[in-house]
C-alpha positions as CSV (number, residue, x, y, z in Angstrom):
1,M,0.0,0.0,0.0
2,L,1.2,3.5,-0.8
3,S,0.4,6.7,0.9
4,I,1.1,10.1,-0.4
5,N,0.6,13.6,0.9
6,L,-0.7,16.2,-1.6
7,D,-0.5,19.9,-1.3
8,N,-3.9,21.8,-1.3
9,E,-3.7,22.7,-5.0
10,S,-3.0,19.1,-6.1
11,E,-5.7,17.8,-3.8
12,Q,-8.2,20.1,-5.4
13,Y,-7.2,19.0,-8.9
14,L,-7.6,15.4,-7.8
15,I,-11.1,16.1,-6.4
16,E,-12.1,17.8,-9.6
17,I,-10.9,14.9,-11.8
18,L,-12.6,12.3,-9.6
19,K,-15.9,14.2,-9.8
20,K,-15.6,14.9,-13.5
21,E,-14.8,11.3,-14.4
22,D,-16.9,9.7,-11.7
23,I,-14.2,7.2,-10.7
24,T,-12.4,6.2,-7.5
25,V,-8.8,7.3,-6.7
26,T,-7.6,3.7,-7.2
27,Q,-9.2,3.5,-10.7
28,L,-7.7,6.9,-11.6
29,I,-4.2,5.9,-10.5
30,K,-4.4,2.5,-12.3
31,Q,-5.6,4.3,-15.5
32,M,-2.8,6.9,-15.3
33,L,-0.1,4.2,-14.6
34,R,-1.3,2.1,-17.6
35,E,-1.2,5.2,-19.8
36,R,2.3,6.1,-18.7
37,A,3.6,2.5,-19.0
38,G,1.9,2.1,-22.4
39,V,0.2,-1.1,-21.3
40,Q,-3.3,-2.1,-22.3
41,P,-5.7,-3.5,-19.7
42,L,-5.9,-7.3,-19.5
43,E,-9.5,-7.3,-20.7
44,S,-8.6,-5.6,-24.0
45,Q,-5.5,-7.9,-24.5
46,I,-7.7,-11.0,-24.5
47,E,-10.6,-9.5,-26.4
48,G,-11.3,-11.5,-29.5
49,Q,-9.2,-14.5,-28.6
50,T,-10.8,-17.9,-28.3
51,I,-10.4,-20.0,-25.2
52,L,-7.8,-22.2,-26.9
53,E,-5.8,-19.1,-27.9
54,R,-5.8,-17.8,-24.3
55,M,-4.7,-21.3,-23.1
56,G,-1.8,-21.3,-25.6
57,G,-3.2,-23.4,-28.4
58,L,-4.2,-27.0,-28.9
59,P,-2.7,-29.4,-26.4
60,E,-0.3,-31.2,-28.8
61,H,0.9,-33.8,-26.2
62,M,-2.5,-35.4,-25.7
63,F,-3.3,-36.9,-29.0
64,N,-0.9,-37.8,-31.8
65,G,-1.9,-37.8,-35.5
66,S,-4.1,-35.7,-37.6
67,K,-7.4,-37.4,-37.0
68,D,-10.6,-35.4,-36.8
69,L,-11.0,-35.1,-33.0
70,S,-14.3,-33.2,-33.4
71,D,-15.9,-36.6,-34.3
72,R,-17.0,-38.4,-31.2
73,D,-16.4,-41.9,-32.6
74,V,-12.8,-41.0,-33.5
75,R,-12.2,-39.6,-29.9
76,K,-13.8,-42.7,-28.4
77,A,-11.6,-45.1,-30.6
78,I,-8.4,-43.2,-29.5
79,I,-9.4,-43.4,-25.9
80,V,-10.1,-47.1,-26.1
81,D,-6.7,-47.7,-27.8
82,R,-5.0,-45.7,-25.1
83,V,-6.7,-47.6,-22.3
84,R,-5.8,-51.0,-24.0
85,Q,-2.1,-49.9,-24.3
86,N,-2.0,-48.8,-20.7
87,H,-3.6,-52.1,-19.6
88,E,-1.2,-54.2,-21.7
89,S,1.8,-52.3,-20.4
90,E,0.8,-52.9,-16.8
91,S,0.3,-56.7,-17.4
């Protein structure tokens, strides 16, 4: 937490800005820091991305091959093969 002491003039400017923009001191400071640092808010950085893009893309390590995993029967066959392989390796 940071505390600052403002002179009367600065305090009046702050009060005017807060009333004019109808925001809290914390919101104003965050906004000013983002502007000075040239950083976009997190919400606008992820806007337009799919959930897979936000997670870093498709999980390549889970399934090998170029089969159509959107088809339920294909996914089921892959899972059955995996379970059989794991069962055989344990025996």
